[in-house]
N, C-alpha and C positions, 0 to 999 in steps of 0.2 A: 638462750641463743648462744652459739659457740663462736669462738674467734677463729680467724684464718690460721693463726699460729698453731692452735690446738689441732685443727684438722690436717694441715700440711705436715705437722710433726707426726701425726698418726700414719699418714700415707707413706712418709719416708721410712718409718719403723717397720712397715708391713710390705715393703717392696723388696723381695728377696730374689737372689739369683741361684741359690742352691736348693734344689728340690729335696724332699724327704727321701730317705732310703727305704721306701716302701714299694708296693707294686707300681707298675708304670701308670703315669697319669697323663692326660692330654696336655700338650704343650703347643701353643699357637704358633710357635716358630717352626715346629715340626709338622703339625697337622694343618695343611692348607686346604680348606674346603672351597670348592668351586661355587660361586654365588650366581644363581640363575635369576634372581629377582631381588631388588633392593628398593623398596618403597614402602607403601602401607603394609605390605607383606614382605618378609625377608625369607628367601627360599634357597636351600642348598641342594635342591634336586630340580629336575625339569618339571615345569608346571604346564598342564594342559589348559588352554584358554586363560593365560595370565591376566588378560584385561579385566576379568571378573573380579580380580583382587585390587585393582588400581582404580579407586573411586574418586580420586582427586578431592578428598574431603579437606576443606579449608581449615578445619579445626586441628589438623595434624601437621601443620607446617613446620613444627619443631623437629620433625624427623630428618629434614635435610641437614640441620645442624648436628643432630646425633650422628649421622653417617659421616659427616666431616671429621668428627672427633674419633670415629671408630678405629682407623688404622693405628693411631698413636696409642690409644687405650689398649688395643690388642697386644701391642709390643710391651707396654708398661706393665701389664698384668699377665705375663706369659708363663710365670712359674708359680709353683705351689708354695704357700707359706709353711714354715716348720711348725707353726702354732696350730695348724688345722687338726692334726692328730691328737693334740692335747685335749681339744674340745670334744672330738669324737670319742676318745677313751672315757671321758667323764660321762657322756651321754650313754655310751654302751654299758658302762658299769651299772647304771640304774636299771637297765633292761636285763642284764645277765644275772644280777644278784637275786637270790631267792631266799624265802624264809624270813623276810623282814616283818611281815604282818600275817595274822591269821584271819583278818577281815578285810580283804581287798576292796570291797564295795564301800565300806565305811571310810577307808583311807582316801579313796578317790573323791568321795563326797566332801571330805574335809579340805582337800586340795582346792576344789573348785571355788573360785572367787571372781568378782566382776572384772578384774584386770589380768587374771591368768587362770587357766583351767588346771594347771599343775605347776609346782615350783620349778625353779631353774635346776636345783639339785633335788632329785625325786627318788630317794631310797624307797623301795616297795613297788616301783613301777613294774618291775619284772613280775611280781606277784599278781598285780592287776591284769597285765596283758596275758599272763598264763591262764588266769581265771576266765578272761574273756574268750580265750581260744579253746578251753577244755571243760568249763563248768557244765553240768548237765542242764539240758533245756527242759523247762517245766511247763511252758505254755508258748503258743505261737498264734499270731493274728495277722491280719492285713496291715501293711505299713501305714504310717500316719501321713495323710495328704500326699501331695506331690504328683508328678507326672510319670515317675519311673517305678519299676517293680522293686519292691523291698518288702521284707517281712519283719514284723515286730516280735521279738523273742523275750521271754522272761527266763533268766538263768537261776539256778539254785542259789538261794539267798535273797531272791527278790529283785535282782538288778535287771532293768529293762535295757535292751540293746536293739539296734537296727542291723539287720543282715541284708547286704547287697550282694547279689550273685554274680558270678563270672559271666560275662557276655562275649568277650573277645580274647583271643590269644595275645600273648605279651607283645608280639611284633606286628599285629594287625594294624593296617593304616586306616585311620578314620579322618577323612577330609572334612574341613569346615570347623570353625571355632566352637560351634555349639551343636554339632551334628551327632547323630548316633545315640546309643544307650550310654548310661553312666558306666564308667570304668571302676570296678571294685578296687583294683590295685591303685588307682589314683587316690582313693580315700586313704589307703595305708601310707602311700608316699607323702601325702599332704600332712599327716600327723607328724612324721619324722622331719619333714622340711620345716614345720612350724617350730619344733624344738631347736633345730639347727640354726634358724634365723633368730631365735629367741623371741618369737611371736607366739607364745604358748596359749593360743586361743582355738586350737582344733581339738574336738573331743577325742579321748583316747580310742585308738583304732588298731585292730590287728587282723591278720588273716585267719581264716578257719575253714575247714572242710566239714560238711555235715551230711548226714544221710536223710534225704527227704522221707524215705519209707520208714526208717526206724526211729529217727529223732524228731522229725517235724510233724508228719501226718498224725501220729498217735496223740499229740498234745494240741492239735490245731482247733481253732474255733470252726463252727460250721461254715461261716462265710469264706474262710480261707480254704478249708478242706475241699469245698466244691470246685476249686480251681486246680486241683491235682488231676493230671491225666497220664495215660500211658503212652510213651513214645513209640516210634516205629520199631525200634529194636527191643521193645519190652521194658525199657527203663522208666523209672518214675520221673515225671516232669511237673512243672508248676508254672502257671501264668499270672497268678495273683490278681489284685484289684488295684488299678490306678488309671490315670487318664489315658495313657498309651498302652496299657496292658491288653494283649490280644492272645487268643488261644493258639494262633499259628506262630506266635513269637515267644513261646514258652522257653524256660530254661530246664535242662535235663541233667540227671546224674550221669557221671562218667565213672565207670567201674564202681557203682553203688555209692558215690559221694558227689557232692556239689561244692565247689570252691566258692568262697566269697569273702567279704570283709565284714567284721563285726564292729559297730560304732557304738560307743557307750552313750546312753541317754543322760543328759545333764540333770543334776538334782533339782528338786522343786524350788529350792531356795534361790535359784538363778532363773528368774522369769524373763524370757526373751521377748523383745519387741522386734518386729520386722518392719524395716523401712525401705521405701523405693530407693534404689541406688541412683545417685545423681548422674552417673555415667552409664546408665543402663541403655541397652540397644532397643530399637523399635521392633525388631524381629519381622520387619516388613521390607521386602526387596525394594530398593531404590527410594526408600523413605528414611531420611536421616534424622537422628536425634539432634537436639540443640547443640550438644557438645561436639558433634561431628562437623558442625558448620561454623562454630565460633571459637577461635583460638583463645579468646579471653573469657571463656565460659567459667573458668575457676573463680573469677570475681563474683559471679552470681552465687556460687556455693559459699564463698567466704562471707557473704552478706545474708546468708540464710540460716535457719535454725540448725543446719548440719555443720556449721563452722567448727564447733568444739571437737568434732570427730574427723576433721579434714586430714590431719596427719595419719590417723589410723586408717582412713580410706586409701591413702597413698601407700601405706604399708601393705594393705590388702592387694592393691594393684600390682605391686612388686611380687608378692607371693603368687598371685594368679598368673602373672606373666611367666614366671619360672616354670610353671606347670602347663601354661597355655589353657587356662580355664577362662573362657570368655562368656560364661553364662551366669555371672553374679548380678542378676537383674534386681534382686533385693539383698539387703544385708541385715544381719541380726546383731542386736546389742542387748546388754543387760538392762532391764528396767530399773530406774532409780539411780543409774550411774551415767549421767549425760555425756561424759567424756571417756567412757570405757572403750577399750579397743573393740574392733569388729570381731564378733564370734564367727570364726571361719568354718561354717558348716556347708554341706552340699558341695563337695569338691570333686565329684565324679566326672564332670565334663572336662577332663584333663588328660594329658599325655596321649593325644590322638595321632599326632603327626610329628615325628622327631625332626623332620627336615624343613619345617615351616614355622616361622614365628609371626604371629599376627601382632603387629606393633601397636595396634589401637588399644590393646589391653593395658598399655602403659599410659594411656591418655591422662589419667589423673596426675601422674608425675610430669609428663610433658607440658601440661597446661598450667599446673600450679607451681612447678619448680621448687618443691619443698619436700623434705623427708626427715624423719627422725635420724639424728646423728648415729644412734646405736645401730640402726638398720644399715646405714651406709658403711659403718665400720665392719659389720659382719659380712657384708657383700665383698668388701676389699679383702678380708681375710679368706674368703672362700673363692677368690678369683684364681685364674691360672690353672684350673683343674681341681682345685680344692673342693668345689661343690660336688662333682661327680664322685670323687674319692670318698668324701664323707657320707654321701647318700648311699653309695654302694656298701660301705661298712655297716651302716645302720640297718639298711633293708635286708642284709644278709641274715639278720637275727630273726626275721619274721617266719612264722610257721609255713607260709606258702612261698618262700623265697625260691627263685629270684622274683622280686616284685616288679621290677622294671627291666626292659631290654636295654642293652648297652647303648644303643642309639639314643634313647631318651635321656640317659645319664649324661652323655656327651652334649646333648642339646641344652641341658641346664647350664653347662659351662659357657656355651655360646651366649646364652641369654643373660648371664651375669655380666658379661662384657658389654652387651647392649645397654643394660641398665647403667653401668658405670659411664658409658659414653653419653647417655642421656643426662646424667648428673653433671658431667663436665660441660656439656652444652648449656645446662642451666647455670652453672657457675659463671660462664662467660656472659650469658644473657643478663644475669642479676648482679654482676659486678663483684663477685666473690662468694666464697663458701659461707660467710656469715649471713648471707641472705637466702641460703638454700637449706642449710642443715640446722635443725632445732632440737 
């Protein structure tokens, strides 16, 4: 537990008025977004049929307090911290440095532990990501379970990876918190965001372009190869095998290649358990989950067998809110480590609508009013435009950059402010930071 003095001291040290002499960053005093909706959904564009988003869920009453604190928080955290680029440079150094290891797969296996999938300082990460994006493909098969199209690949040296193909352009609007296909670029952004937040539980992920005709089909199993078809323009297409895979919704090469994300399969020593998420949705229209109706729902979680992982679940909610991933109906954890952090896999339902924030993704934070102090400190550090600046720098190093549209980067800055407003509402409700940060 932390003292108010420690927390307030940190806040004063990280409240800066002089932005870094780098490229322009968002500043909330200069960039005034018009707000069209401020309730269970926060929207900075006009919404058709806004009533469909306002469900009057009694479990989200803390939102009114969040919005009360929002103007002051927006002013308080309006400029970037000079320390942001120090962190970014350290993270970038691990990616750009090459020649650290001649066995990237073994290095990544050694890194993976129940409490982090890679170390804070990770010399050799550049070698691993380069291998993921360039190593020859020696085998291909249908993806493991799930509802979305993905392909399981074996790379030279025996490493198994998951390939998720491009479905949307960078600036395409996908309405709804769990609508549409997975976004391959969301998986890449999630990996870099996890490092930036120091929640290093996302499998190593990078962008890659592949040739279905030359690299995948020749090494495919029969069950995958029979889902290859020719497109209308004569290009090679693939529809795969999954719950929602359809021949008329295939993915096709563009100029003889298909862009996607490559996600590293975790080593066998880390056996994952899948648990129902306490804050999962019903996925049924007009049918509310218990957490949506009960503002005190967190007490039930605290007195359940999931209590040891509560702070990690709140960390995951913060992570998901920044990306607007509202589809974490289950969560993974490492077997044999009861209080291990949440393994943040399946991050593709993210970055669909840059102008809309579904505030219910923050329900674990709003209802429990507790968070790891380290997560809070990192959010403060990344406020005032630091988040978008840091993510832009990191994502620029990916082979398929630009990974995110500028609008999505700006949206992450807005969401940082929303989280900090929620935490200040919690501080007021709980009688001090010592009852909120742990």
